[in-house]
DSSP file (Angstrom, degrees, kcal/mol; ACC not computed):
  #  RESIDUE AA STRUCTURE BP1 BP2  ACC     N-H-->O    O-->H-N    N-H-->O    O-->H-N    TCO  KAPPA ALPHA  PHI   PSI    X-CA   Y-CA   Z-CA
    1    1 A X    >>>       0   0    0      0, 0.0     4,-3.0     0, 0.0     3,-0.6   0.000 360.0 360.0 360.0 -43.3  323.4  150.5   95.1
    2    2 A X  H 3>5 +     0   0    0      1,-0.2     4,-1.7     4,-0.2     6,-0.1   0.873 360.0  54.6 -60.4 -37.2  325.7  153.0   96.7
    3    3 A X  H 345S+     0   0    0      1,-0.2    -1,-0.2     2,-0.2     5,-0.1   0.820 116.9  36.8 -68.0 -29.1  326.8  154.5   93.4
    4    4 A X  H <45S+     0   0    0     -3,-0.6    -2,-0.2     3,-0.2    -1,-0.2   0.867 136.1  14.9 -88.6 -40.2  323.2  155.2   92.4
    5    5 A X  H  <5S-     0   0    0     -4,-3.0    -3,-0.2     2,-0.3    -2,-0.2   0.576  90.8-121.7-114.0 -12.3  321.5  156.2   95.6
    6    6 A X  S  <<S+     0   0    0     -4,-1.7     2,-0.3    -5,-0.6    -4,-0.2   0.500  82.3 104.3  79.8   2.5  324.4  157.0   97.9
    7    7 A X  S    S-     0   0    0     -6,-0.5    -2,-0.3     2,-0.0    -1,-0.3  -0.892  73.2-116.9-118.5 147.5  323.0  154.4  100.3
    8    8 A X     >  -     0   0    0     -2,-0.3     4,-2.5    -3,-0.1     5,-0.2  -0.345  36.0-101.9 -75.4 163.1  324.2  150.8  101.0
    9    9 A X  H  > S+     0   0    0      1,-0.2     4,-2.7     2,-0.2     5,-0.2   0.903 120.9  47.8 -53.5 -49.0  322.0  147.8  100.1
   10   10 A X  H  > S+     0   0    0      1,-0.2     4,-2.1     2,-0.2    -1,-0.2   0.893 112.1  50.1 -64.2 -39.4  320.8  147.2  103.7
   11   11 A X  H  > S+     0   0    0      2,-0.2     4,-2.4     1,-0.2    -1,-0.2   0.914 111.3  49.3 -62.9 -42.4  320.0  150.9  104.2
   12   12 A X  H  X S+     0   0    0     -4,-2.5     4,-1.8     2,-0.2    -2,-0.2   0.919 110.3  49.8 -64.4 -44.4  318.0  150.9  101.0
   13   13 A X  H  <>S+     0   0    0     -4,-2.7     5,-2.6     1,-0.2     6,-0.9   0.887 110.9  50.6 -61.5 -38.0  316.1  147.8  101.9
   14   14 A X  H ><5S+     0   0    0     -4,-2.1     3,-1.4    -5,-0.2    -2,-0.2   0.922 107.4  52.8 -65.3 -43.5  315.3  149.3  105.3
   15   15 A X  H 3<5S+     0   0    0     -4,-2.4    -1,-0.2     1,-0.3    -2,-0.2   0.844 108.8  51.1 -60.0 -33.4  314.1  152.5  103.6
   16   16 A X  T 3<5S-     0   0    0     -4,-1.8    -1,-0.3    -5,-0.1    -2,-0.2   0.518 116.6-115.7 -81.3  -5.5  311.7  150.4  101.5
   17   17 A X  T < 5S+     0   0    0     -3,-1.4    -3,-0.2    -4,-0.4    -2,-0.1   0.670  85.4 115.4  79.7  17.1  310.4  148.6  104.5
   18   18 A X      < +     0   0    0     -5,-2.6    -4,-0.2    -6,-0.2     4,-0.1   0.830  49.0  86.3 -88.7 -34.8  311.8  145.3  103.5
   19   19 A X        +     0   0    0     -6,-0.9     2,-0.3    -9,-0.2     3,-0.1  -0.343  61.8  85.1 -67.6 147.2  314.3  144.7  106.3
   20   20 A X  S >  S-     0   0    0      3,-0.2     3,-2.1     1,-0.1    25,-0.5  -0.863  91.2 -51.9 147.9-178.7  313.0  143.0  109.4
   21   21 A X  T 3  S+     0   0    0     21,-0.5   105,-0.1     1,-0.3    22,-0.1   0.652 126.5  58.1 -64.7 -16.0  312.3  139.7  111.1
   22   22 A X  T 3  S+     0   0    0     -4,-0.1     2,-0.4    -3,-0.1    -1,-0.3   0.349  95.3  85.2 -92.0   6.8  310.2  138.5  108.2
   23   23 A X    <   -     0   0    0     -3,-2.1    22,-2.4    20,-0.2     2,-0.5  -0.907  53.1-171.0-115.9 135.8  313.1  138.9  105.8
   24   24 A X  E     -a   45   0A   0     -2,-0.4     2,-0.5    20,-0.2    22,-0.2  -0.987  13.0-159.0-121.3 119.0  315.9  136.5  105.0
   25   25 A X  E     -a   46   0A   0     20,-2.8    22,-3.0    -2,-0.5     2,-0.3  -0.838  14.1-131.0-100.2 132.3  318.7  138.0  102.9
   26   26 A X  E    S-a   47   0A   0     -2,-0.5     2,-1.8    20,-0.2    22,-0.2  -0.589  74.4 -11.6 -83.9 143.8  321.0  135.6  100.9
   27   27 A X        -     0   0    0     20,-2.5    -1,-0.1    -2,-0.3    22,-0.1  -0.505  63.0-175.4  74.8 -76.7  324.8  135.9  101.1
   28   28 A X        +     0   0    0     -2,-1.8    34,-0.4     2,-0.1    -1,-0.2   0.934  27.9 147.6  49.0  56.6  325.2  139.3  102.8
   29   29 A X        +     0   0    0      1,-0.2     2,-1.1    -3,-0.2    33,-0.3   0.904  52.8  51.8 -88.1 -48.0  328.9  139.2  102.3
   30   30 A X  S    S+     0   0    0     31,-0.1     2,-0.3    29,-0.1    -1,-0.2  -0.729  73.0 143.2-102.6  88.4  330.0  142.7  101.8
   31   31 A X        -     0   0    0     -2,-1.1     2,-0.2    -3,-0.2    31,-0.0  -0.923  36.5-141.2-125.8 150.6  328.6  144.8  104.7
   32   32 A X     >  -     0   0    0     -2,-0.3     4,-2.2     1,-0.0     5,-0.2  -0.452  39.7 -90.2 -99.5 179.5  330.0  147.7  106.6
   33   33 A X  H  > S+     0   0    0      1,-0.2     4,-2.0     2,-0.2     5,-0.1   0.895 125.5  50.0 -57.4 -44.7  329.7  148.4  110.3
   34   34 A X  H  > S+     0   0    0      1,-0.2     4,-2.3     2,-0.2    -1,-0.2   0.907 109.9  50.3 -64.2 -42.2  326.5  150.5  109.9
   35   35 A X  H  > S+     0   0    0      1,-0.2     4,-2.6     2,-0.2    -1,-0.2   0.889 109.4  51.4 -64.3 -38.4  324.8  147.8  107.8
   36   36 A X  H  X S+     0   0    0     -4,-2.2     4,-2.1     2,-0.2    -1,-0.2   0.891 109.5  50.3 -65.6 -38.3  325.7  145.1  110.4
   37   37 A X  H  X S+     0   0    0     -4,-2.0     4,-3.0    -5,-0.2    -2,-0.2   0.913 110.6  49.7 -63.6 -42.6  324.1  147.3  113.1
   38   38 A X  H  X S+     0   0    0     -4,-2.3     4,-2.8     2,-0.2     6,-0.3   0.911 108.3  52.6 -63.9 -42.9  321.0  147.7  111.0
   39   39 A X  H  X>S+     0   0    0     -4,-2.6     5,-1.4     1,-0.2     4,-1.2   0.935 114.4  42.9 -57.0 -46.5  320.7  143.9  110.4
   40   40 A X  H  <5S+     0   0    0     -4,-2.1     3,-0.3     2,-0.2    -2,-0.2   0.932 115.4  48.1 -66.3 -46.4  320.9  143.3  114.1
   41   41 A X  H  <5S+     0   0    0     -4,-3.0    -2,-0.2     1,-0.2    -1,-0.2   0.884 116.6  42.7 -62.5 -39.7  318.5  146.2  115.0
   42   42 A X  H  <5S-     0   0    0     -4,-2.8   -21,-0.5    -5,-0.2    -1,-0.2   0.646 104.8-125.3 -83.8 -15.5  315.9  145.2  112.5
   43   43 A X  T  <5 +     0   0    0     -4,-1.2     2,-0.3    -3,-0.3    -3,-0.2   0.726  49.0 164.7  76.1  21.4  316.1  141.4  113.2
   44   44 A X      < -     0   0    0     -5,-1.4    28,-0.3    -6,-0.3    -1,-0.2  -0.553  29.3-135.8 -73.1 133.6  316.8  140.6  109.5
   45   45 A X  E     -a   24   0A   0    -22,-2.4   -20,-2.8   -25,-0.5     2,-0.4  -0.543   8.6-142.9 -90.8 157.5  318.1  137.1  109.0
   46   46 A X  E     -ab  25  73A   0     26,-2.6    28,-3.1   -22,-0.2     2,-0.8  -0.975   1.6-149.5-121.3 131.0  321.0  136.1  106.7
   47   47 A X  E     -ab  26  74A   0    -22,-3.0   -20,-2.5    -2,-0.4     2,-0.5  -0.896  16.5-150.6 -99.5 109.4  321.2  132.9  104.7
   48   48 A X  E     - b   0  75A   0     26,-2.9    28,-2.9    -2,-0.8     2,-0.5  -0.698  12.1-172.2 -81.2 123.8  324.8  131.9  104.4
   49   49 A X     >  +     0   0    0     -2,-0.5     4,-2.3    26,-0.2     5,-0.2  -0.706  10.7 170.8-117.5  76.2  325.4  130.0  101.1
   50   50 A X  H  > S+     0   0    0     -2,-0.5     4,-2.3    26,-0.3     5,-0.2   0.855  72.7  50.5 -64.1 -40.5  329.0  128.8  101.5
   51   51 A X  H  > S+     0   0    0     25,-0.3     4,-2.7     1,-0.2    -1,-0.2   0.918 113.0  47.7 -64.9 -41.1  329.2  126.5   98.4
   52   52 A X  H  > S+     0   0    0      2,-0.2     4,-2.8     1,-0.2     5,-0.2   0.921 110.5  51.9 -62.5 -44.5  327.9  129.2   96.2
   53   53 A X  H  X>S+     0   0    0     -4,-2.3     5,-1.4     1,-0.2     4,-0.8   0.886 112.0  47.2 -60.3 -38.8  330.3  131.7   97.6
   54   54 A X  H  <5S+     0   0    0     -4,-2.3     3,-0.4     2,-0.2    -2,-0.2   0.941 114.1  45.6 -67.3 -47.6  333.2  129.3   97.0
   55   55 A X  H  <5S+     0   0    0     -4,-2.7    -2,-0.2    27,-0.3    -1,-0.2   0.903 120.6  38.6 -64.0 -41.6  332.1  128.5   93.4
   56   56 A X  H  <5S-     0   0    0     -4,-2.8    -1,-0.2    26,-0.3    -2,-0.2   0.538  98.7-135.4 -87.0  -6.7  331.5  132.2   92.5
   57   57 A X  T  <5 +     0   0    0     -4,-0.8    -3,-0.2    -3,-0.4    -4,-0.1   0.899  55.9 144.9  51.8  43.7  334.5  133.5   94.4
   58   58 A X      < -     0   0    0     -5,-1.4     2,-0.2     1,-0.3    -4,-0.1   0.546  59.5 -91.5 -91.6  -8.2  332.2  136.2   95.7
   59   59 A X        -     0   0    0     -6,-0.6     2,-0.5     2,-0.0    -1,-0.3  -0.703  42.2 -71.1 125.8-178.6  333.6  136.5   99.2
   60   60 A X        -     0   0    0     -2,-0.2     2,-0.2   -31,-0.1   -10,-0.0  -0.970  38.8-125.7-121.8 124.6  333.1  135.1  102.7
   61   61 A X        -     0   0    0     -2,-0.5     2,-2.4     1,-0.1     3,-0.3  -0.479  23.2-126.1 -65.4 131.3  330.1  135.9  104.8
   62   62 A X     >  +     0   0    0    -34,-0.4     4,-2.3   -33,-0.3     3,-0.3  -0.358  47.0 161.2 -78.9  63.1  331.3  137.2  108.2
   63   63 A X  H  >  +     0   0    0     -2,-2.4     4,-3.0     1,-0.2     5,-0.3   0.891  66.3  52.2 -56.1 -49.6  329.2  134.6  110.1
   64   64 A X  H  > S+     0   0    0     -3,-0.3     4,-2.2     1,-0.2    -1,-0.2   0.898 112.1  47.5 -58.1 -38.0  331.0  134.8  113.5
   65   65 A X  H  > S+     0   0    0     -3,-0.3     4,-1.4     2,-0.2    -1,-0.2   0.922 112.0  49.8 -66.7 -43.1  330.6  138.6  113.6
   66   66 A X  H  <>S+     0   0    0     -4,-2.3     5,-2.6     1,-0.2     3,-0.4   0.933 111.8  48.1 -60.4 -45.7  327.0  138.3  112.7
   67   67 A X  H ><5S+     0   0    0     -4,-3.0     3,-1.5     1,-0.2    -1,-0.2   0.904 107.9  54.8 -62.6 -40.7  326.3  135.8  115.4
   68   68 A X  H 3<5S+     0   0    0     -4,-2.2    -1,-0.2    -5,-0.3    -2,-0.2   0.794 108.1  50.6 -62.8 -27.3  328.2  137.9  118.0
   69   69 A X  T 3<5S-     0   0    0     -4,-1.4    -1,-0.3    -3,-0.4    -2,-0.2   0.479 121.5-107.9 -87.6  -4.1  325.8  140.8  117.1
   70   70 A X  T < 5 +     0   0    0     -3,-1.5     2,-0.4    -4,-0.4    -3,-0.2   0.637  66.5 151.8  85.8  14.3  322.7  138.6  117.5
   71   71 A X      < -     0   0    0     -5,-2.6     2,-0.4    -6,-0.2    -1,-0.3  -0.659  49.8-119.8 -79.2 130.5  322.0  138.4  113.8
   72   72 A X        -     0   0    0     -2,-0.4   -26,-2.6   -28,-0.3     2,-0.5  -0.578  32.4-167.9 -71.8 124.9  320.1  135.1  112.9
   73   73 A X  E     +b   46   0A   0     -2,-0.4     2,-0.2   -28,-0.2   -26,-0.2  -0.974   8.4 176.5-119.7 127.7  322.2  133.2  110.4
   74   74 A X  E     -b   47   0A   0    -28,-3.1   -26,-2.9    -2,-0.5     2,-0.4  -0.617  30.6-106.2-114.7 176.5  320.9  130.2  108.5
   75   75 A X  E     +b   48   0A   0     41,-1.3     2,-0.3   -28,-0.2   -26,-0.2  -0.904  35.7 178.1-108.1 139.4  322.3  128.0  105.8
   76   76 A X        -     0   0    0    -28,-2.9   -25,-0.3    -2,-0.4   -26,-0.3  -0.849  27.9-151.3-129.6 168.7  321.3  128.2  102.2
   77   77 A X        -     0   0    0      1,-0.3     2,-0.2    -2,-0.3     8,-0.1   0.374  27.3-150.6-118.6   0.2  322.3  126.4   99.0
   78   78 A X        -     0   0    0      5,-0.1    -1,-0.3     3,-0.1     2,-0.3  -0.467  53.8 -42.2  60.1-129.3  321.5  129.2   96.5
   79   79 A X    >   -     0   0    0     -2,-0.2     3,-1.5    -3,-0.1     4,-0.3  -0.895  55.6-103.0-129.1 161.4  320.6  127.4   93.3
   80   80 A X  G >> S+     0   0    0     -2,-0.3     4,-2.7     1,-0.3     3,-1.4   0.843 117.8  56.8 -53.9 -39.8  322.1  124.4   91.5
   81   81 A X  G 34 S+     0   0    0      1,-0.3    -1,-0.3     2,-0.2    -3,-0.1   0.793 114.6  39.5 -64.3 -24.1  323.9  126.5   88.9
   82   82 A X  G <4 S+     0   0    0     -3,-1.5   -27,-0.3    -5,-0.1   -26,-0.3   0.274 129.0  29.8-102.9  10.0  325.7  128.4   91.6
   83   83 A X  T <4 S-     0   0    0     -3,-1.4     2,-0.2    -4,-0.3    -3,-0.2   0.634  77.1-146.1-139.7 -36.8  326.3  125.4   93.8
   84   84 A X  S  < S+     0   0    0     -4,-2.7     2,-0.4    -5,-0.2    -4,-0.1  -0.086  84.7  43.8  80.5 -31.2  326.7  122.1   91.9
   85   85 A X        -     0   0    0     -2,-0.2     2,-1.1    -6,-0.1   -34,-0.1  -0.983  63.6-153.2-144.2 129.6  325.0  120.1   94.7
   86   86 A X        +     0   0    0     -2,-0.4     2,-0.6     4,-0.0    -9,-0.1  -0.507  49.9 142.0 -96.4  64.5  322.0  121.0   96.8
   87   87 A X     >  -     0   0    0     -2,-1.1     4,-2.1     1,-0.1     3,-0.3  -0.922  43.8-157.8-113.5 112.7  323.3  118.9   99.7
   88   88 A X  H  > S+     0   0    0     -2,-0.6     4,-2.2     1,-0.2     5,-0.1   0.828  94.8  55.2 -61.5 -31.0  322.7  120.2  103.2
   89   89 A X  H  > S+     0   0    0      2,-0.2     4,-2.2     1,-0.2    -1,-0.2   0.884 107.3  49.5 -70.5 -36.4  325.5  118.2  104.6
   90   90 A X  H  > S+     0   0    0     -3,-0.3     4,-3.1     2,-0.2     5,-0.2   0.900 110.1  52.0 -64.6 -40.0  328.0  119.7  102.1
   91   91 A X  H  X S+     0   0    0     -4,-2.1     4,-2.6     2,-0.2    -2,-0.2   0.915 109.4  49.0 -63.5 -41.9  326.7  123.2  103.0
   92   92 A X  H  X S+     0   0    0     -4,-2.2     4,-2.2     2,-0.2    -1,-0.2   0.934 113.7  46.4 -62.6 -44.8  327.3  122.5  106.7
   93   93 A X  H  X S+     0   0    0     -4,-2.2     4,-2.7     1,-0.2     5,-0.2   0.947 114.5  46.3 -62.2 -48.8  330.8  121.2  106.0
   94   94 A X  H  X S+     0   0    0     -4,-3.1     4,-2.8     1,-0.2     5,-0.3   0.877 109.7  55.0 -63.9 -36.9  331.6  124.1  103.8
   95   95 A X  H  X S+     0   0    0     -4,-2.6     4,-1.7    -5,-0.2    -1,-0.2   0.943 112.0  43.4 -60.1 -47.0  330.2  126.6  106.2
   96   96 A X  H  X S+     0   0    0     -4,-2.2     4,-1.4    -5,-0.2    12,-0.2   0.937 118.1  43.5 -64.9 -47.1  332.4  125.3  109.0
   97   97 A X  H  X S+     0   0    0     -4,-2.7     4,-1.8     1,-0.2    -2,-0.2   0.903 111.5  52.7 -68.9 -41.3  335.5  125.1  106.9
   98   98 A X  H  X S+     0   0    0     -4,-2.8     4,-1.9     1,-0.2    -1,-0.2   0.891 109.0  50.2 -63.0 -39.1  335.1  128.4  105.2
   99   99 A X  H  X S+     0   0    0     -4,-1.7     4,-3.3    -5,-0.3     5,-0.3   0.835 105.8  56.7 -69.3 -31.0  334.8  130.2  108.5
  100  100 A X  H  X S+     0   0    0     -4,-1.4     4,-1.9     2,-0.2    -1,-0.2   0.902 107.5  48.7 -64.6 -40.0  337.9  128.6  109.8
  101  101 A X  H  < S+     0   0    0     -4,-1.8    -2,-0.2     1,-0.2    -1,-0.2   0.919 120.2  37.3 -63.1 -43.3  339.8  130.0  106.8
  102  102 A X  H  < S+     0   0    0     -4,-1.9    -2,-0.2    -5,-0.2    -1,-0.2   0.858 135.2  15.6 -78.3 -36.8  338.4  133.5  107.4
  103  103 A X  H  < S-     0   0    0     -4,-3.3     3,-0.2     1,-0.3    -3,-0.2   0.381 110.0 -91.0-127.8   3.7  338.3  133.6  111.2
  104  104 A X    ><  -     0   0    0     -4,-1.9     3,-1.8    -5,-0.3    -1,-0.3  -0.278  53.0 -59.7 106.0 167.7  340.5  130.9  112.7
  105  105 A X  T 3  S+     0   0    0      1,-0.3     3,-0.2     2,-0.1    -1,-0.2   0.690 130.8  47.4 -64.2 -21.1  340.0  127.3  113.8
  106  106 A X  T 3  S+     0   0    0     -3,-0.2    -1,-0.3     1,-0.2     3,-0.1   0.127  75.2 117.7-104.5  21.0  337.4  128.1  116.5
  107  107 A X  S <  S+     0   0    0     -3,-1.8     2,-0.4     1,-0.2    -1,-0.2   0.906  84.5   7.9 -57.1 -48.6  335.2  130.3  114.2
  108  108 A X  S    S-     0   0    0     -3,-0.2    -1,-0.2   -12,-0.2     2,-0.2  -0.998  72.2-136.9-136.1 137.5  332.1  128.1  114.4
  109  109 A X     >  -     0   0    0     -2,-0.4     4,-2.1    -3,-0.1     5,-0.2  -0.515  29.2-112.8 -85.1 161.6  331.4  125.0  116.5
  110  110 A X  H  > S+     0   0    0      1,-0.2     4,-2.6     2,-0.2     5,-0.2   0.879 120.1  55.4 -59.2 -37.6  329.7  122.0  115.0
  111  111 A X  H  > S+     0   0    0      2,-0.2     4,-2.4     1,-0.2    -1,-0.2   0.913 106.2  49.8 -62.6 -43.6  326.7  122.8  117.2
  112  112 A X  H  > S+     0   0    0      2,-0.2     4,-2.3     1,-0.2    -2,-0.2   0.921 112.1  47.9 -62.0 -43.3  326.4  126.3  115.8
  113  113 A X  H  X S+     0   0    0     -4,-2.1     4,-1.7     2,-0.2    -2,-0.2   0.917 111.2  50.3 -64.8 -43.1  326.5  124.9  112.2
  114  114 A X  H  X S+     0   0    0     -4,-2.6     4,-0.8     1,-0.2     5,-0.2   0.904 111.2  49.3 -62.0 -40.7  323.9  122.3  113.0
  115  115 A X  H ><>S+     0   0    0     -4,-2.4     5,-2.8     1,-0.2     3,-0.7   0.889 107.0  55.2 -64.8 -39.0  321.6  125.0  114.5
  116  116 A X  H 3<5S+     0   0    0     -4,-2.3   -41,-1.3     1,-0.2     5,-0.3   0.873 110.8  46.2 -60.1 -35.7  322.1  127.2  111.4
  117  117 A X  H 3<5S+     0   0    0     -4,-1.7    -1,-0.2   -43,-0.2    -2,-0.2   0.608 131.0  13.0 -82.4 -12.9  320.9  124.3  109.3
  118  118 A X  T <X5S+     0   0    0     -4,-0.8     4,-2.3    -3,-0.7     5,-0.2   0.550 128.2  25.2-126.3 -87.2  317.9  123.4  111.4
  119  119 A X  H  >5S+     0   0    0     13,-0.3     4,-2.5     1,-0.2     5,-0.2   0.866 122.5  49.2 -60.4 -41.8  316.5  125.6  114.2
  120  120 A X  H  ><S+     0   0    0     -5,-2.8     4,-2.5     2,-0.2    -1,-0.2   0.890 111.1  50.2 -69.0 -37.8  317.7  129.0  112.9
  121  121 A X  H  > S+     0   0    0     -6,-0.6     4,-1.4    -5,-0.3    -2,-0.2   0.932 112.2  47.0 -63.5 -45.5  316.4  128.2  109.4
  122  122 A X  H  <>S+     0   0    0     -4,-2.3     5,-3.2     1,-0.2     6,-0.5   0.927 113.6  48.2 -61.6 -44.9  313.0  127.3  110.7
  123  123 A X  H ><5S+     0   0    0     -4,-2.5     3,-1.7     4,-0.3     5,-0.2   0.898 107.6  55.1 -63.7 -40.6  312.9  130.4  112.9
  124  124 A X  H 3<5S+     0   0    0     -4,-2.5    -1,-0.2     1,-0.3    -2,-0.2   0.820 108.6  49.1 -63.1 -30.0  314.0  132.7  110.1
  125  125 A X  T 3<5S-     0   0    0     -4,-1.4    -1,-0.3    -3,-0.3    -2,-0.2   0.361 121.3-108.4 -89.4   5.6  311.0  131.4  108.0
  126  126 A X  T < 5S+     0   0    0     -3,-1.7    -3,-0.2    -4,-0.1     3,-0.2   0.700  94.6 108.2  76.9  19.2  308.6  132.0  110.9
  127  127 A X    >>< +     0   0    0     -5,-3.2     4,-2.7    -6,-0.2     3,-1.7   0.211  32.0 113.6-112.3  13.6  308.3  128.2  111.5
  128  128 A X  T 34 S+     0   0    0     -6,-0.5    -5,-0.2     1,-0.3     5,-0.1   0.779  78.2  51.5 -59.2 -29.1  310.2  127.9  114.7
  129  129 A X  T 34 S+     0   0    0     -3,-0.2    -1,-0.3    -7,-0.2    -2,-0.1   0.641 117.8  39.6 -80.2 -13.4  307.1  126.9  116.7
  130  130 A X  T <4 S-     0   0    0     -3,-1.7     9,-2.7     1,-0.3     2,-0.3   0.788 126.0 -14.8-105.1 -37.5  306.3  124.2  114.2
  131  131 A X  S  < S+     0   0    0     -4,-2.7    -1,-0.3     7,-0.2     9,-0.1  -0.873  80.3  93.2-154.8-178.0  309.6  122.6  113.2
  132  132 A X  S    S+     0   0    0      7,-0.4   -13,-0.3    -2,-0.3     2,-0.3   0.070  90.5  51.3 108.1 -23.8  313.4  123.1  113.4
  133  133 A X  S    S-     0   0    0      6,-0.2     2,-1.0   -15,-0.2    -1,-0.1  -0.957  88.3-108.5-138.0 157.7  314.0  121.1  116.6
  134  134 A X        +     0   0    0     -2,-0.3     2,-0.3    -3,-0.1     6,-0.1  -0.783  62.6 136.9 -91.4 104.6  313.0  117.7  117.7
  135  135 A X    >   -     0   0    0     -2,-1.0     3,-2.0     4,-0.1     2,-0.1  -0.975  62.4 -82.9-145.1 154.4  310.3  118.4  120.4
  136  136 A X  T 3  S+     0   0    0     -2,-0.3     3,-0.1     1,-0.3    -2,-0.0  -0.379 116.6  19.4 -57.8 130.5  306.9  117.0  121.4
  137  137 A X  T 3  S+     0   0    0      1,-0.3     2,-0.3    -2,-0.1    -1,-0.3   0.268 100.3 111.0  92.1 -11.1  304.3  118.5  119.2
  138  138 A X  S <  S-     0   0    0     -3,-2.0    -1,-0.3     1,-0.0    -7,-0.2  -0.684  70.1-115.2 -96.3 151.5  306.6  119.7  116.4
  139  139 A X        +     0   0    0     -9,-2.7    -7,-0.4    -2,-0.3     2,-0.3  -0.528  41.2 178.8 -76.1 148.7  306.8  118.4  112.9
  140  140 A X        -     0   0    0     -2,-0.2     2,-0.5    -9,-0.1    -6,-0.0  -0.980  32.4-158.2-156.0 141.4  310.0  116.6  112.0
  141  141 A X        -     0   0    0     -2,-0.3     2,-0.5     2,-0.0    -2,-0.0  -0.992  28.3-158.8-109.6 125.3  311.7  114.8  109.2
  142  142 A X        -     0   0    0     -2,-0.5     2,-0.5     2,-0.0    -2,-0.0  -0.911   7.9-160.7-112.9 131.9  314.5  112.7  110.7
  143  143 A X        -     0   0    0     -2,-0.5     2,-0.5     2,-0.0    -2,-0.0  -0.947   7.5-154.6-110.3 125.3  317.5  111.5  108.8
  144  144 A X        -     0   0    0     -2,-0.5     2,-0.4     2,-0.0    -2,-0.0  -0.877  10.1-162.3-100.9 129.3  319.4  108.6  110.3
  145  145 A X        -     0   0    0     -2,-0.5     2,-0.8     4,-0.0     3,-0.0  -0.888  20.1-125.7-112.3 141.9  323.0  108.3  109.3
  146  146 A X    >   -     0   0    0     -2,-0.4     3,-2.0     1,-0.2     6,-0.3  -0.761  15.2-159.3 -85.4 109.6  325.2  105.2  109.6
  147  147 A X  T 3  S+     0   0    0     -2,-0.8    -1,-0.2     1,-0.3    -2,-0.0   0.656  90.6  60.0 -67.1 -12.6  328.2  106.2  111.6
  148  148 A X  T 3  S+     0   0    0      5,-0.0    -1,-0.3     3,-0.0     5,-0.1   0.506  81.3 111.9 -90.6  -3.0  330.1  103.2  110.2
  149  149 A X  S X> S-     0   0    0     -3,-2.0     3,-1.7     1,-0.1     4,-0.5  -0.300  84.5-106.9 -66.6 155.2  329.7  104.4  106.6
  150  150 A X  G >4 S+     0   0    0      1,-0.3     3,-1.0     2,-0.2    -1,-0.1   0.819 116.0  58.8 -54.1 -38.1  332.8  105.5  104.8
  151  151 A X  G 34 S+     0   0    0      1,-0.2    -1,-0.3     3,-0.0    -4,-0.1   0.747 106.0  50.0 -67.0 -21.1  331.9  109.2  104.9
  152  152 A X  G <4 S+     0   0    0     -3,-1.7     2,-0.6    -6,-0.3    -1,-0.2   0.506  91.9  86.6 -97.1  -5.0  331.8  109.2  108.7
  153  153 A X  S << S-     0   0    0     -3,-1.0     2,-0.1    -4,-0.5    -5,-0.0  -0.852  73.4-135.8-101.1 118.5  335.2  107.4  109.4
  154  154 A X        -     0   0    0     -2,-0.6     2,-0.5     1,-0.0    -2,-0.1  -0.414  14.5-141.7 -67.6 146.1  338.2  109.6  109.5
  155  155 A X              0   0    0      1,-0.1    -1,-0.0    -2,-0.1    -2,-0.0  -0.939 360.0 360.0-110.2 127.4  341.3  108.3  107.7
  156  156 A X              0   0    0     -2,-0.5    -1,-0.1     0, 0.0    -2,-0.0   0.416 360.0 360.0-112.9 360.0  344.6  108.9  109.3
């Protein structure tokens, strides 16, 4: 975009009236300081798609920086051709691990990743009052996991 218009992607979207709280942008990996400020100022949400970023080697979304700026970050899976598995648990795992590589072992807490996959996603879609957290009056799909299952037991 910059080579054609002299403006960065986020600036161009803002000029078109697309940026804002009703918009969720996927990936948002390569941003400069000004674009990050615009995302925060406009309330535009970011869908972090870690498995897709890994498969395509497209870069690492600066999630901790976005969160520190108050930018809403959700989790996405992109599409099956860019991901191999549309598995929310894999996305949560990859989000946490990828950020550790980029920003250190304390980059994201398990709680932050879980919120990105639930409450933040619902809020970004304008559904925060309806779902995204388990509360009286909200809709919910609940998944029960067996903590004794093989995937949940660490091997030392």
